[in-house]
MARFI-61796 format. One record per atom (N, C-alpha, C): x, y, z; atom name; residue in one letter. Coordinates in nm, 3 decimals. Layout:
<recs>
rec x=X y=Y z=Z at=CA aa=a
...
</recs>
This chain:
<recs>
rec x=23.555 y=0.412 z=7.556 at=N aa=m
rec x=23.636 y=0.418 z=7.437 at=CA aa=m
rec x=23.784 y=0.398 z=7.468 at=C aa=m
rec x=23.827 y=0.442 z=7.584 at=N aa=a
rec x=23.967 y=0.428 z=7.622 at=CA aa=a
rec x=24.003 y=0.281 z=7.638 at=C aa=a
rec x=23.912 y=0.199 z=7.690 at=N aa=a
rec x=23.939 y=0.056 z=7.705 at=CA aa=a
rec x=23.951 y=-0.010 z=7.569 at=C aa=a
rec x=23.873 y=0.033 z=7.476 at=N aa=r
rec x=23.878 y=-0.023 z=7.341 at=CA aa=r
rec x=24.013 y=0.009 z=7.275 at=C aa=r
rec x=24.061 y=0.132 z=7.289 at=N aa=d
rec x=24.192 y=0.170 z=7.237 at=CA aa=d
rec x=24.302 y=0.087 z=7.301 at=C aa=d
rec x=24.288 y=0.061 z=7.428 at=N aa=w
rec x=24.389 y=-0.015 z=7.501 at=CA aa=w
rec x=24.398 y=-0.157 z=7.446 at=C aa=w
rec x=24.286 y=-0.221 z=7.410 at=N aa=r
rec x=24.287 y=-0.356 z=7.355 at=CA aa=r
rec x=24.352 y=-0.359 z=7.216 at=C aa=r
rec x=24.326 y=-0.259 z=7.134 at=N aa=r
rec x=24.387 y=-0.254 z=7.002 at=CA aa=r
rec x=24.538 y=-0.238 z=7.009 at=C aa=r
rec x=24.583 y=-0.173 z=7.112 at=N aa=r
rec x=24.726 y=-0.150 z=7.127 at=CA aa=r
rec x=24.794 y=-0.268 z=7.193 at=C aa=r
rec x=24.722 y=-0.367 z=7.235 at=N aa=g
rec x=24.781 y=-0.486 z=7.291 at=CA aa=g
rec x=24.828 y=-0.470 z=7.433 at=C aa=g
rec x=24.791 y=-0.366 z=7.498 at=N aa=g
rec x=24.826 y=-0.348 z=7.638 at=CA aa=g
rec x=24.967 y=-0.297 z=7.659 at=C aa=g
rec x=25.053 y=-0.303 z=7.558 at=N aa=a
rec x=25.192 y=-0.259 z=7.576 at=CA aa=a
rec x=25.216 y=-0.127 z=7.504 at=C aa=a
rec x=25.113 y=-0.064 z=7.460 at=N aa=g
rec x=25.128 y=0.063 z=7.392 at=CA aa=g
rec x=25.163 y=0.048 z=7.245 at=C aa=g
rec x=25.155 y=-0.071 z=7.193 at=N aa=r
rec x=25.192 y=-0.096 z=7.053 at=CA aa=r
rec x=25.065 y=-0.118 z=6.971 at=C aa=r
rec x=25.063 y=-0.068 z=6.851 at=N aa=d
rec x=24.947 y=-0.083 z=6.764 at=CA aa=d
rec x=24.954 y=-0.218 z=6.693 at=C aa=d
rec x=24.865 y=-0.311 z=6.728 at=N aa=r
rec x=24.867 y=-0.446 z=6.671 at=CA aa=r
rec x=24.814 y=-0.452 z=6.529 at=C aa=r
rec x=24.743 y=-0.353 z=6.484 at=N aa=t
rec x=24.686 y=-0.359 z=6.349 at=CA aa=t
rec x=24.795 y=-0.356 z=6.242 at=C aa=t
rec x=24.914 y=-0.303 z=6.272 at=N aa=a
rec x=25.023 y=-0.301 z=6.174 at=CA aa=a
rec x=25.078 y=-0.442 z=6.150 at=C aa=a
rec x=25.066 y=-0.533 z=6.249 at=N aa=d
rec x=25.116 y=-0.669 z=6.237 at=CA aa=d
rec x=25.009 y=-0.767 z=6.190 at=C aa=d
rec x=24.891 y=-0.725 z=6.169 at=N aa=a
rec x=24.781 y=-0.815 z=6.134 at=CA aa=a
rec x=24.812 y=-0.884 z=6.000 at=C aa=a
rec x=24.809 y=-1.017 z=6.000 at=N aa=g
rec x=24.829 y=-1.095 z=5.879 at=CA aa=g
rec x=24.973 y=-1.131 z=5.849 at=C aa=g
rec x=25.068 y=-1.087 z=5.929 at=N aa=i
rec x=25.209 y=-1.116 z=5.900 at=CA aa=i
rec x=25.239 y=-1.265 z=5.916 at=C aa=i
rec x=25.172 y=-1.332 z=6.008 at=N aa=a
rec x=25.194 y=-1.476 z=6.025 at=CA aa=a
rec x=25.152 y=-1.552 z=5.900 at=C aa=a
rec x=25.048 y=-1.507 z=5.834 at=N aa=t
rec x=25.004 y=-1.570 z=5.710 at=CA aa=t
rec x=25.111 y=-1.556 z=5.602 at=C aa=t
rec x=25.167 y=-1.438 z=5.591 at=N aa=l
rec x=25.273 y=-1.417 z=5.491 at=CA aa=l
rec x=25.395 y=-1.504 z=5.521 at=C aa=l
rec x=25.436 y=-1.511 z=5.647 at=N aa=w
rec x=25.549 y=-1.596 z=5.684 at=CA aa=w
rec x=25.518 y=-1.742 z=5.654 at=C aa=w
rec x=25.399 y=-1.784 z=5.686 at=N aa=g
rec x=25.359 y=-1.922 z=5.659 at=CA aa=g
rec x=25.363 y=-1.954 z=5.510 at=C aa=g
rec x=25.314 y=-1.862 z=5.427 at=N aa=l
rec x=25.316 y=-1.883 z=5.282 at=CA aa=l
rec x=25.459 y=-1.886 z=5.228 at=C aa=l
rec x=25.545 y=-1.800 z=5.280 at=N aa=m
rec x=25.684 y=-1.801 z=5.235 at=CA aa=m
rec x=25.753 y=-1.931 z=5.274 at=C aa=m
rec x=25.731 y=-1.978 z=5.393 at=N aa=i
rec x=25.793 y=-2.103 z=5.437 at=CA aa=i
rec x=25.742 y=-2.220 z=5.356 at=C aa=i
rec x=25.612 y=-2.222 z=5.328 at=N aa=m
rec x=25.556 y=-2.330 z=5.246 at=CA aa=m
rec x=25.612 y=-2.327 z=5.105 at=C aa=m
rec x=25.630 y=-2.208 z=5.049 at=N aa=g
rec x=25.688 y=-2.196 z=4.916 at=CA aa=g
rec x=25.831 y=-2.247 z=4.911 at=C aa=g
rec x=25.909 y=-2.213 z=5.012 at=N aa=i
rec x=26.047 y=-2.261 z=5.019 at=CA aa=i
rec x=26.050 y=-2.413 z=5.033 at=C aa=i
rec x=25.963 y=-2.468 z=5.116 at=N aa=l
rec x=25.959 y=-2.613 z=5.133 at=CA aa=l
rec x=25.918 y=-2.684 z=5.004 at=C aa=l
rec x=25.824 y=-2.626 z=4.931 at=N aa=l
rec x=25.783 y=-2.685 z=4.803 at=CA aa=l
rec x=25.897 y=-2.680 z=4.701 at=C aa=l
rec x=25.972 y=-2.572 z=4.699 at=N aa=l
rec x=26.086 y=-2.562 z=4.610 at=CA aa=l
rec x=26.192 y=-2.666 z=4.646 at=C aa=l
rec x=26.220 y=-2.681 z=4.773 at=N aa=l
rec x=26.317 y=-2.783 z=4.816 at=CA aa=l
rec x=26.270 y=-2.923 z=4.780 at=C aa=l
rec x=26.141 y=-2.949 z=4.795 at=N aa=a
rec x=26.088 y=-3.081 z=4.760 at=CA aa=a
rec x=26.101 y=-3.107 z=4.610 at=C aa=a
rec x=26.076 y=-3.006 z=4.528 at=N aa=a
rec x=26.087 y=-3.023 z=4.384 at=CA aa=a
rec x=26.232 y=-3.049 z=4.342 at=C aa=a
rec x=26.325 y=-2.974 z=4.399 at=N aa=v
rec x=26.466 y=-2.993 z=4.367 at=CA aa=v
rec x=26.512 y=-3.130 z=4.416 at=C aa=v
rec x=26.468 y=-3.170 z=4.534 at=N aa=s
rec x=26.505 y=-3.302 z=4.586 at=CA aa=s
rec x=26.453 y=-3.414 z=4.496 at=C aa=s
rec x=26.332 y=-3.400 z=4.447 at=N aa=a
rec x=26.276 y=-3.501 z=4.357 at=CA aa=a
rec x=26.358 y=-3.507 z=4.228 at=C aa=a
rec x=26.402 y=-3.393 z=4.179 at=N aa=g
rec x=26.485 y=-3.392 z=4.059 at=CA aa=g
rec x=26.620 y=-3.459 z=4.081 at=C aa=g
rec x=26.679 y=-3.433 z=4.196 at=N aa=v
rec x=26.808 y=-3.496 z=4.228 at=CA aa=v
rec x=26.792 y=-3.647 z=4.241 at=C aa=v
rec x=26.684 y=-3.691 z=4.302 at=N aa=v
rec x=26.659 y=-3.835 z=4.314 at=CA aa=v
rec x=26.641 y=-3.897 z=4.175 at=C aa=v
rec x=26.577 y=-3.826 z=4.085 at=N aa=s
rec x=26.562 y=-3.876 z=3.947 at=CA aa=s
rec x=26.697 y=-3.886 z=3.877 at=C aa=s
rec x=26.784 y=-3.789 z=3.901 at=N aa=l
rec x=26.919 y=-3.795 z=3.843 at=CA aa=l
rec x=26.997 y=-3.914 z=3.897 at=C aa=l
rec x=26.984 y=-3.940 z=4.025 at=N aa=i
rec x=27.052 y=-4.055 z=4.084 at=CA aa=i
rec x=27.000 y=-4.185 z=4.022 at=C aa=i
rec x=26.869 y=-4.192 z=4.002 at=N aa=g
rec x=26.811 y=-4.311 z=3.938 at=CA aa=g
rec x=26.862 y=-4.329 z=3.796 at=C aa=g
rec x=26.876 y=-4.219 z=3.722 at=N aa=a
rec x=26.927 y=-4.228 z=3.586 at=CA aa=a
rec x=27.074 y=-4.270 z=3.585 at=C aa=a
rec x=27.149 y=-4.226 z=3.685 at=N aa=r
rec x=27.289 y=-4.267 z=3.694 at=CA aa=r
rec x=27.299 y=-4.418 z=3.719 at=C aa=r
rec x=27.214 y=-4.468 z=3.806 at=N aa=h
rec x=27.211 y=-4.613 z=3.831 at=CA aa=h
rec x=27.172 y=-4.689 z=3.704 at=C aa=h
rec x=27.080 y=-4.632 z=3.628 at=N aa=q
rec x=27.039 y=-4.695 z=3.503 at=CA aa=q
rec x=27.157 y=-4.699 z=3.406 at=C aa=q
rec x=27.234 y=-4.591 z=3.398 at=N aa=a
rec x=27.351 y=-4.588 z=3.309 at=CA aa=a
rec x=27.455 y=-4.691 z=3.352 at=C aa=a
rec x=27.477 y=-4.703 z=3.482 at=N aa=e
rec x=27.574 y=-4.801 z=3.531 at=CA aa=e
rec x=27.528 y=-4.944 z=3.505 at=C aa=e
rec x=27.400 y=-4.970 z=3.524 at=N aa=a
rec x=27.347 y=-5.104 z=3.499 at=CA aa=a
rec x=27.354 y=-5.137 z=3.350 at=C aa=a
rec x=27.322 y=-5.040 z=3.265 at=N aa=a
rec x=27.330 y=-5.063 z=3.121 at=CA aa=a
rec x=27.474 y=-5.091 z=3.079 at=C aa=a
rec x=27.569 y=-5.019 z=3.138 at=N aa=a
rec x=27.710 y=-5.042 z=3.105 at=CA aa=a
rec x=27.755 y=-5.180 z=3.152 at=C aa=a
rec x=27.715 y=-5.218 z=3.273 at=N aa=d
rec x=27.751 y=-5.351 z=3.324 at=CA aa=d
rec x=27.698 y=-5.461 z=3.232 at=C aa=d
rec x=27.572 y=-5.451 z=3.196 at=N aa=l
rec x=27.512 y=-5.554 z=3.111 at=CA aa=l
rec x=27.575 y=-5.554 z=2.971 at=C aa=l
rec x=27.603 y=-5.435 z=2.918 at=N aa=a
rec x=27.665 y=-5.427 z=2.785 at=CA aa=a
rec x=27.805 y=-5.489 z=2.787 at=C aa=a
rec x=27.881 y=-5.461 z=2.894 at=N aa=a
rec x=28.015 y=-5.519 z=2.903 at=CA aa=a
rec x=28.008 y=-5.671 z=2.914 at=C aa=a
rec x=27.915 y=-5.720 z=2.992 at=N aa=l
rec x=27.901 y=-5.866 z=3.005 at=CA aa=l
rec x=27.860 y=-5.930 z=2.872 at=C aa=l
rec x=27.768 y=-5.866 z=2.801 at=N aa=a
rec x=27.726 y=-5.918 z=2.671 at=CA aa=a
rec x=27.842 y=-5.915 z=2.573 at=C aa=a
rec x=27.920 y=-5.807 z=2.575 at=N aa=g
rec x=28.035 y=-5.798 z=2.487 at=CA aa=g
rec x=28.140 y=-5.903 z=2.519 at=C aa=g
rec x=28.166 y=-5.927 z=2.646 at=N aa=a
rec x=28.264 y=-6.028 z=2.686 at=CA aa=a
rec x=28.217 y=-6.167 z=2.645 at=C aa=a
rec x=28.089 y=-6.194 z=2.662 at=N aa=q
rec x=28.036 y=-6.324 z=2.620 at=CA aa=q
rec x=28.047 y=-6.341 z=2.469 at=C aa=q
rec x=28.019 y=-6.234 z=2.395 at=N aa=a
rec x=28.031 y=-6.240 z=2.250 at=CA aa=a
rec x=28.176 y=-6.263 z=2.209 at=C aa=a
rec x=28.270 y=-6.201 z=2.281 at=N aa=a
rec x=28.412 y=-6.221 z=2.250 at=CA aa=a
rec x=28.453 y=-6.366 z=2.274 at=C aa=a
rec x=28.404 y=-6.425 z=2.380 at=N aa=v
rec x=28.434 y=-6.566 z=2.410 at=CA aa=v
rec x=28.374 y=-6.657 z=2.303 at=C aa=v
rec x=28.254 y=-6.622 z=2.255 at=N aa=d
rec x=28.186 y=-6.703 z=2.154 at=CA aa=d
rec x=28.237 y=-6.678 z=2.013 at=C aa=d
rec x=28.329 y=-6.582 z=1.997 at=N aa=g
rec x=28.384 y=-6.554 z=1.864 at=CA aa=g
rec x=28.299 y=-6.459 z=1.783 at=C aa=g
rec x=28.206 y=-6.389 z=1.845 at=N aa=e
rec x=28.120 y=-6.294 z=1.775 at=CA aa=e
rec x=28.176 y=-6.152 z=1.793 at=C aa=e
rec x=28.107 y=-6.056 z=1.735 at=N aa=e
rec x=28.148 y=-5.915 z=1.745 at=CA aa=e
rec x=28.107 y=-5.858 z=1.881 at=C aa=e
rec x=28.203 y=-5.830 z=1.971 at=N aa=p
rec x=28.170 y=-5.785 z=2.107 at=CA aa=p
rec x=28.102 y=-5.649 z=2.112 at=C aa=p
rec x=28.147 y=-5.556 z=2.031 at=N aa=c
rec x=28.091 y=-5.420 z=2.039 at=CA aa=c
rec x=27.946 y=-5.415 z=1.988 at=C aa=c
rec x=27.914 y=-5.499 z=1.890 at=N aa=e
rec x=27.776 y=-5.503 z=1.841 at=CA aa=e
rec x=27.684 y=-5.562 z=1.947 at=C aa=e
rec x=27.729 y=-5.665 z=2.015 at=N aa=a
rec x=27.648 y=-5.722 z=2.123 at=CA aa=a
rec x=27.631 y=-5.622 z=2.237 at=C aa=a
rec x=27.737 y=-5.550 z=2.270 at=N aa=a
rec x=27.729 y=-5.448 z=2.375 at=CA aa=a
rec x=27.634 y=-5.335 z=2.335 at=C aa=a
rec x=27.639 y=-5.296 z=2.208 at=N aa=r
rec x=27.550 y=-5.189 z=2.159 at=CA aa=r
rec x=27.403 y=-5.229 z=2.170 at=C aa=r
rec x=27.372 y=-5.352 z=2.130 at=N aa=r
rec x=27.233 y=-5.400 z=2.137 at=CA aa=r
rec x=27.181 y=-5.396 z=2.281 at=C aa=r
rec x=27.263 y=-5.440 z=2.374 at=N aa=i
rec x=27.219 y=-5.443 z=2.514 at=CA aa=i
rec x=27.206 y=-5.301 z=2.569 at=C aa=i
rec x=27.298 y=-5.213 z=2.532 at=N aa=a
rec x=27.290 y=-5.074 z=2.579 at=CA aa=a
rec x=27.162 y=-5.008 z=2.529 at=C aa=a
rec x=27.129 y=-5.029 z=2.402 at=N aa=v
rec x=27.007 y=-4.971 z=2.345 at=CA aa=v
rec x=26.883 y=-5.031 z=2.411 at=C aa=v
rec x=26.886 y=-5.161 z=2.440 at=N aa=a
rec x=26.772 y=-5.225 z=2.507 at=CA aa=a
rec x=26.750 y=-5.169 z=2.647 at=C aa=a
rec x=26.854 y=-5.110 z=2.706 at=N aa=n
rec x=26.843 y=-5.050 z=2.839 at=CA aa=n
rec x=26.835 y=-4.898 z=2.832 at=C aa=n
rec x=26.786 y=-4.845 z=2.720 at=N aa=d
rec x=26.768 y=-4.700 z=2.699 at=CA aa=d
rec x=26.898 y=-4.622 z=2.710 at=C aa=d
rec x=27.008 y=-4.682 z=2.666 at=N aa=g
rec x=27.136 y=-4.615 z=2.669 at=CA aa=g
rec x=27.196 y=-4.605 z=2.530 at=C aa=g
rec x=27.308 y=-4.536 z=2.522 at=N aa=l
rec x=27.379 y=-4.520 z=2.397 at=CA aa=l
rec x=27.524 y=-4.559 z=2.422 at=C aa=l
rec x=27.571 y=-4.660 z=2.350 at=N aa=l
rec x=27.709 y=-4.705 z=2.363 at=CA aa=l
rec x=27.798 y=-4.601 z=2.298 at=C aa=l
rec x=27.879 y=-4.531 z=2.377 at=N aa=t
rec x=27.964 y=-4.426 z=2.323 at=CA aa=t
rec x=28.109 y=-4.469 z=2.310 at=C aa=t
rec x=28.146 y=-4.577 z=2.377 at=N aa=r
rec x=28.283 y=-4.628 z=2.363 at=CA aa=r
rec x=28.282 y=-4.778 z=2.387 at=C aa=r
rec x=28.358 y=-4.848 z=2.305 at=N aa=c
rec x=28.373 y=-4.992 z=2.322 at=CA aa=c
rec x=28.516 y=-5.026 z=2.283 at=C aa=c
rec x=28.589 y=-5.082 z=2.377 at=N aa=r
rec x=28.727 y=-5.118 z=2.353 at=CA aa=r
rec x=28.745 y=-5.266 z=2.388 at=C aa=r
rec x=28.805 y=-5.339 z=2.296 at=N aa=v
rec x=28.824 y=-5.482 z=2.316 at=CA aa=v
rec x=28.974 y=-5.511 z=2.318 at=C aa=v
rec x=29.016 y=-5.580 z=2.424 at=N aa=a
rec x=29.156 y=-5.626 z=2.435 at=CA aa=a
rec x=29.151 y=-5.775 z=2.464 at=C aa=a
rec x=29.166 y=-5.855 z=2.361 at=N aa=g
rec x=29.151 y=-5.999 z=2.377 at=CA aa=g
rec x=29.005 y=-6.032 z=2.402 at=C aa=g
rec x=28.976 y=-6.088 z=2.519 at=N aa=q
rec x=28.838 y=-6.119 z=2.554 at=CA aa=q
rec x=28.785 y=-6.022 z=2.662 at=C aa=q
rec x=28.860 y=-5.919 z=2.689 at=N aa=i
rec x=28.816 y=-5.818 z=2.787 at=CA aa=i
rec x=28.754 y=-5.701 z=2.711 at=C aa=i
rec x=28.635 y=-5.663 z=2.755 at=N aa=v
rec x=28.560 y=-5.557 z=2.688 at=CA aa=v
rec x=28.537 y=-5.443 z=2.788 at=C aa=v
rec x=28.573 y=-5.322 z=2.746 at=N aa=e
rec x=28.545 y=-5.202 z=2.825 at=CA aa=e
rec x=28.445 y=-5.117 z=2.747 at=C aa=e
rec x=28.341 y=-5.074 z=2.815 at=N aa=v
rec x=28.237 y=-4.995 z=2.748 at=CA aa=v
rec x=28.207 y=-4.869 z=2.828 at=C aa=v
rec x=28.150 y=-4.774 z=2.756 at=N aa=r
rec x=28.095 y=-4.652 z=2.817 at=CA aa=r
rec x=27.956 y=-4.633 z=2.758 at=C aa=r
rec x=27.857 y=-4.616 z=2.847 at=N aa=v
rec x=27.718 y=-4.601 z=2.805 at=CA aa=v
rec x=27.664 y=-4.471 z=2.861 at=C aa=v
rec x=27.601 y=-4.391 z=2.776 at=N aa=d
rec x=27.537 y=-4.266 z=2.818 at=CA aa=d
rec x=27.386 y=-4.284 z=2.819 at=C aa=d
rec x=27.323 y=-4.226 z=2.922 at=N aa=v
rec x=27.178 y=-4.229 z=2.936 at=CA aa=v
rec x=27.131 y=-4.086 z=2.956 at=C aa=v
rec x=27.025 y=-4.048 z=2.886 at=N aa=d
rec x=26.968 y=-3.915 z=2.905 at=CA aa=d
rec x=26.892 y=-3.911 z=3.037 at=C aa=d
rec x=26.927 y=-3.815 z=3.119 at=N aa=g
rec x=26.860 y=-3.799 z=3.248 at=CA aa=g
rec x=26.743 y=-3.704 z=3.236 at=C aa=g
rec x=26.666 y=-3.692 z=3.341 at=N aa=p
rec x=26.553 y=-3.600 z=3.341 at=CA aa=p
rec x=26.602 y=-3.456 z=3.346 at=C aa=p
rec x=26.526 y=-3.362 z=3.290 at=N aa=p
rec x=26.566 y=-3.222 z=3.300 at=CA aa=p
rec x=26.553 y=-3.173 z=3.444 at=C aa=p
rec x=26.651 y=-3.096 z=3.487 at=N aa=l
rec x=26.649 y=-3.040 z=3.622 at=CA aa=l
rec x=26.696 y=-2.896 z=3.614 at=C aa=l
rec x=26.614 y=-2.805 z=3.663 at=N aa=l
rec x=26.644 y=-2.662 z=3.664 at=CA aa=l
rec x=26.674 y=-2.610 z=3.523 at=C aa=l
rec x=26.598 y=-2.659 z=3.427 at=N aa=g
rec x=26.612 y=-2.613 z=3.289 at=CA aa=g
rec x=26.731 y=-2.669 z=3.215 at=C aa=g
rec x=26.799 y=-2.767 z=3.271 at=N aa=t
rec x=26.917 y=-2.825 z=3.208 at=CA aa=t
rec x=26.893 y=-2.973 z=3.184 at=C aa=t
rec x=26.927 y=-3.020 z=3.063 at=N aa=s
rec x=26.918 y=-3.163 z=3.037 at=CA aa=s
rec x=27.052 y=-3.226 z=3.073 at=C aa=s
rec x=27.047 y=-3.345 z=3.127 at=N aa=w
rec x=27.166 y=-3.412 z=3.179 at=CA aa=w
rec x=27.190 y=-3.540 z=3.104 at=C aa=w
rec x=27.316 y=-3.573 z=3.081 at=N aa=t
rec x=27.356 y=-3.701 z=3.025 at=CA aa=t
rec x=27.442 y=-3.769 z=3.130 at=C aa=t
rec x=27.400 y=-3.887 z=3.172 at=N aa=l
rec x=27.472 y=-3.959 z=3.277 at=CA aa=l
rec x=27.547 y=-4.076 z=3.213 at=C aa=l
rec x=27.666 y=-4.103 z=3.264 at=N aa=t
rec x=27.755 y=-4.200 z=3.203 at=CA aa=t
rec x=27.781 y=-4.316 z=3.297 at=C aa=t
rec x=27.780 y=-4.435 z=3.239 at=N aa=g
rec x=27.819 y=-4.554 z=3.312 at=CA aa=g
rec x=27.936 y=-4.621 z=3.239 at=C aa=g
rec x=28.032 y=-4.668 z=3.314 at=N aa=r
rec x=28.148 y=-4.737 z=3.257 at=CA aa=r
rec x=28.157 y=-4.875 z=3.318 at=C aa=r
rec x=28.201 y=-4.970 z=3.238 at=N aa=a
rec x=28.215 y=-5.106 z=3.290 at=CA aa=a
rec x=28.321 y=-5.181 z=3.211 at=C aa=a
rec x=28.372 y=-5.283 z=3.275 at=N aa=r
rec x=28.474 y=-5.369 z=3.214 at=CA aa=r
rec x=28.439 y=-5.513 z=3.250 at=C aa=r
rec x=28.445 y=-5.602 z=3.150 at=N aa=a
rec x=28.414 y=-5.743 z=3.176 at=CA aa=a
rec x=28.501 y=-5.831 z=3.089 at=C aa=a
rec x=28.520 y=-5.950 z=3.138 at=N aa=g
rec x=28.600 y=-6.049 z=3.066 at=CA aa=g
rec x=28.577 y=-6.186 z=3.128 at=C aa=g
rec x=28.639 y=-6.288 z=3.073 at=N aa=p
rec x=28.620 y=-6.422 z=3.127 at=CA aa=p
rec x=28.682 y=-6.434 z=3.266 at=C aa=p
rec x=28.621 y=-6.515 z=3.348 at=N aa=a
rec x=28.671 y=-6.533 z=3.486 at=CA aa=a
rec x=28.786 y=-6.630 z=3.490 at=C aa=a
</recs>
């Protein structure tokens, strides 16, 4: 019986039964933290993608507006159509001669319970 007690104590006089299963708990905590980091990272990547979408929509809207200004049409209406076609909302359109400056907002994905609006700005005119 003394040899059996010695094995349970780990040979160093310490009771190993108090530590039984602690590695499982540490493993689960680390996996939970890694999953949380992965989810937040995926959300941030989605926000970056939405920002690029807003910038692209603004660029295209400004180009369409500048072309409309050169053609003698309404630049802001052309910019609005292109912004809407790219899932954006034209929030500002300023025309100075044939130069068009626009601001386009795009709704981003929700992250951490917050909805985000990402903005793209662009300026275009004849070369």
